[in-house]
C-alpha positions in Angstrom: -31.3 -58.5 25.7 -27.6 -57.8 25.7 -28.4 -54.1 25.3 -30.7 -54.1 28.3 -28.1 -56.0 30.4 -25.5 -53.4 29.5 -27.7 -50.6 30.6 -28.4 -52.4 33.9 -24.7 -52.7 34.7 -24.2 -49.1 33.7 -26.7 -48.0 36.3 -24.2 -47.1 39.1 -22.4 -44.7 36.8 -25.6 -43.1 35.8 -26.8 -42.8 39.4 -23.4 -41.1 40.3 -24.3 -38.2 37.9 -27.9 -38.0 39.0 -28.7 -35.0 41.1 -31.9 -35.1 43.1 -34.0 -31.9 42.9 -34.7 -29.8 46.0 -38.3 -30.3 47.2 -40.5 -27.2 46.6 -43.8 -27.2 48.5 -46.8 -25.2 47.3 -49.5 -24.3 49.9 -52.7 -22.7 48.7 -54.9 -20.2 50.5 -58.3 -20.0 52.0 -60.3 -19.4 48.8 -58.2 -21.8 46.7 -57.7 -25.5 46.3 -54.5 -27.1 45.0 -55.7 -26.6 41.5 -54.9 -22.9 41.9 -51.3 -23.7 41.1 -52.2 -24.9 37.6 -50.2 -22.1 35.9 -47.0 -22.8 38.0 -46.5 -26.5 38.5 -45.1 -27.4 35.1 -42.7 -24.5 35.0 -41.3 -25.0 38.5 -41.0 -28.8 38.0 -38.1 -28.0 35.5 -35.9 -27.2 38.5 -37.5 -28.5 41.6 -39.3 -31.6 43.0 -42.7 -29.9 43.3 -45.2 -31.2 45.9 -48.7 -29.8 46.6 -50.1 -31.1 49.9 -53.9 -31.2 50.3 -54.2 -29.7 53.7 -57.2 -27.4 52.9 -59.8 -29.9 51.5 -63.1 -28.6 53.0 -65.0 -31.8 52.3 -62.2 -34.1 53.1 -62.5 -36.9 55.6 -59.4 -35.9 57.6 -60.7 -32.3 58.2 -64.1 -33.5 59.2 -62.8 -36.2 61.5 -60.9 -33.4 63.3 -64.0 -31.1 63.4 -66.2 -34.0 64.7 -63.7 -34.7 67.5 -64.1 -31.1 68.7 -61.0 -29.7 67.1 -60.6 -26.1 65.8 -59.2 -25.5 62.3 -56.5 -23.0 63.1 -53.3 -21.9 61.4 -51.4 -23.9 64.0 -53.5 -27.0 63.1 -52.8 -26.5 59.4 -49.1 -26.0 60.1 -49.1 -29.3 62.0 -50.8 -31.0 59.1 -48.2 -29.6 56.7 -45.4 -30.9 59.0 -47.1 -34.4 59.1 -47.2 -34.5 55.3 -43.5 -33.5 55.0 -42.3 -35.9 57.6 -44.2 -38.9 56.3 -44.3 -38.3 52.5 -41.4 -36.1 51.5 -38.7 -36.7 54.2 -36.0 -34.6 52.4 -35.5 -31.3 54.3 -34.6 -28.6 54.0 -37.6 -27.5 51.9 -38.4 -24.5 49.8 -41.9 -23.4 50.9 -44.1 -21.3 48.6 -47.5 -20.0 50.0 -50.4 -18.0 48.8 -52.6 -15.8 51.1 -53.5 -17.9 54.1 -51.0 -20.5 53.0 -48.3 -17.9 53.8 -49.4 -17.9 57.4 -49.2 -21.7 57.4 -45.7 -21.9 56.0 -44.4 -19.1 58.2 -45.7 -20.8 61.3 -44.1 -24.1 60.2 -40.8 -22.3 59.4 -40.9 -20.7 62.8 -41.4 -24.0 64.5 -38.9 -26.0 62.4 -36.3 -23.5 61.2 -33.8 -26.3 60.5 -36.2 -28.0 58.0 -36.7 -24.9 55.8 -34.4 -23.4 53.2 -36.2 -20.5 51.6 -39.7 -19.0 51.6 -41.8 -17.3 48.9 -44.9 -15.5 50.1 -47.5 -14.5 47.5 -50.1 -12.0 48.7 -49.7 -13.0 52.3 -52.5 -12.4 54.8 -52.2 -11.9 58.5 -49.5 -9.2 58.4 -51.6 -6.2 59.2 -55.1 -5.5 60.6 -58.4 -6.4 59.2 -58.8 -7.8 55.7 -61.6 -8.0 53.2 -62.6 -11.7 52.9 -64.7 -12.3 49.8 -65.4 -15.9 51.1 -67.5 -14.4 53.9 -69.5 -12.4 51.4 -70.0 -15.5 49.4 -71.4 -17.3 52.4 -73.7 -14.4 53.4 -75.0 -13.1 50.1 -74.4 -16.0 47.7 -72.8 -13.5 45.3 -70.3 -15.9 43.7 -69.4 -13.6 40.8 -68.4 -10.8 43.1 -66.5 -13.3 45.2 -64.4 -14.5 42.3 -64.0 -11.0 40.7 -62.6 -9.6 43.9 -59.6 -11.8 43.7 -58.4 -10.5 40.3 -57.5 -7.1 38.8 -58.6 -8.2 35.4 -62.2 -9.3 35.1 -61.6 -11.9 32.4 -60.0 -14.2 34.9 -63.4 -14.5 36.6 -64.8 -16.9 34.1 -68.3 -18.2 34.1 -66.9 -21.7 34.7 -65.0 -20.6 37.8 -68.1 -18.8 39.2 -70.2 -21.9 38.6 -67.6 -24.0 40.3 -67.8 -21.9 43.4 -71.6 -22.0 43.3 -71.6 -25.8 43.2 -69.2 -25.9 46.1 -71.3 -23.7 48.2 -74.3 -26.0 47.6 -72.4 -28.9 49.2 -73.2 -28.8 52.9 -70.1 -30.8 53.9 -67.8 -28.5 51.9 -69.5 -25.4 53.3 -69.1 -26.6 56.9 -65.4 -27.2 56.4 -65.0 -23.7 54.9 -67.0 -22.1 57.7 -65.0 -23.8 60.4 -61.7 -22.9 58.7 -62.9 -19.2 58.5 -63.8 -19.3 62.2 -60.4 -20.6 63.2 -58.2 -18.4 61.0 -60.0 -15.2 60.0 -58.4 -13.0 62.7 -55.1 -14.8 63.0 -52.0 -12.7 62.8 -48.4 -13.8 62.0 -47.0 -10.3 62.6 -45.3 -11.3 65.9 -43.4 -14.1 64.1 -41.9 -11.9 61.3 -38.8 -10.7 63.1 -38.1 -14.2 64.3 -38.1 -16.0 60.9 -34.4 -16.4 59.9 -34.9 -17.7 56.3 -34.3 -15.8 53.1 -37.8 -14.7 52.0 -39.3 -13.3 48.8 -42.6 -11.5 49.1 -44.7 -11.0 46.0 -47.6 -8.5 46.2 -50.3 -7.5 43.8 -50.5 -3.6 43.7 -54.3 -3.8 43.3 -55.0 -6.4 45.9 -58.6 -5.9 47.1 -58.5 -8.6 49.7 -55.8 -6.9 51.8 -57.2 -3.7 53.3 -53.8 -1.9 53.3 -51.2 -3.2 50.8 -48.8 -0.4 51.7 -49.1 -1.2 55.4 -48.6 -4.9 54.7 -45.4 -4.2 52.7 -44.0 -2.2 55.6 -44.9 -5.0 58.0 -43.1 -7.5 55.8 -40.0 -5.4 56.0 -39.6 -6.8 59.6 -38.6 -10.1 58.2 -34.9 -10.6 58.7 -33.8 -11.5 55.2 -36.6 -10.2 52.9 -36.8 -9.0 49.3 -40.2 -7.6 48.1 -41.7 -7.0 44.7 -45.0 -5.4 43.9 -46.7 -6.3 40.6 -48.7 -3.4 39.0 -52.3 -4.1 37.7 -52.5 -7.3 39.7 -54.8 -8.6 42.4 -54.7 -11.2 45.2 -53.6 -14.1 43.0 -50.4 -13.1 41.2 -49.5 -16.8 40.6 -52.6 -17.0 38.3 -52.9 -13.4 37.0 -49.2 -12.9 36.4 -48.1 -16.5 36.2 -45.2 -16.1 33.8 -43.5 -13.3 35.8 -44.2 -15.0 39.1 -42.8 -18.3 37.9 -39.5 -16.6 36.9 -39.3 -14.7 40.2 -39.8 -17.9 42.2 -37.4 -20.0 40.2 -34.6 -17.5 40.0 -34.9 -16.5 43.7 -34.8 -20.1 44.9 -31.8 -20.9 42.7 -29.9 -17.7 43.8 -30.2 -16.2 40.3 -32.4 -13.2 41.2 -29.6 -10.6 41.2 -31.7 -7.6 40.3 -35.4 -6.5 40.5 -37.1 -4.5 37.8 -37.7 -0.9 38.8 -41.4 -1.3 37.9 -41.7 -3.9 40.7 -40.0 -1.8 43.4 -42.3 -1.6 46.5 -41.3 2.1 47.0 -43.5 2.9 44.0 -46.5 2.0 46.1 -45.2 3.4 49.4 -44.2 6.7 47.8 -47.9 7.4 47.1 -48.3 7.1 50.9 -45.3 9.3 51.6 -43.4 6.6 53.5 -40.7 4.9 51.5 -39.5 1.4 52.5 -36.0 1.3 54.1 -33.6 -0.7 51.8 -33.1 -4.3 52.8 -29.9 -6.4 52.3 -29.5 -7.5 48.8 -32.4 -5.5 47.3 -31.7 -3.9 44.0 -34.1 -1.8 41.9 -32.3 -2.2 38.6 -34.5 -3.0 35.5 -34.3 -6.6 34.2 -36.4 -6.9 31.1 -36.0 -10.7 30.9 -38.3 -11.2 33.8 -41.3 -9.5 32.2 
């Protein structure tokens, strides 16, 4: 008992030395659910207070109540949902925001609306930067080819496991889930965040997969991203549309070091000019971008 009382009275001193971690918010994309961050959450929790808001739950009551009321599932709607979650359940701005694919459009829209509430951004395979895109979810709906849907996301076929393919097959058999997906596709498929890019003031790291088959023009998207005011970009070789899964170890280190101001150099192998040189149009250097090898990231 005496020992416990001593610890209780020692609490103010312990609290004085306690440092609350910065909130880091992970927002998944169109073809993903929050489980898609399975390879990242534990690592990032070492340094950040990681939150994963469920704003794209296709069979969720909240989404279907919105649909039933006549609402459209747009990027603006999803950004408002993200804002509501942060205001009600986190309440500790400024936030680090990390997005994947469509999730990047959501966090960019939120950051543009509420710049004072955002610290830094990390965009992984962002959509909506340039022109038409190849959306495997549409093919999944039309042709019920779930294996091709899953394989199109990855560079390496072994990530498209039978269990993952079966999970998508079961989801597509659920009418409520499918309706939520179709309404989200309808409201977001042609949305572009390109006009917002020059107006986003936050430090931003953009991570691309060099072999992304969802984006129709990776090089063009890289050039479009250079319009962000304070951007650093990396392109991961032999990687598809989900680097946070396919190259989780590397992506985790890039995110963690960038958000903690420890990403001083970028390995030459990840230099976006390696992709753009093939198209004979190198990227103009951005502030703070270095192409010096750093083996500890790999």
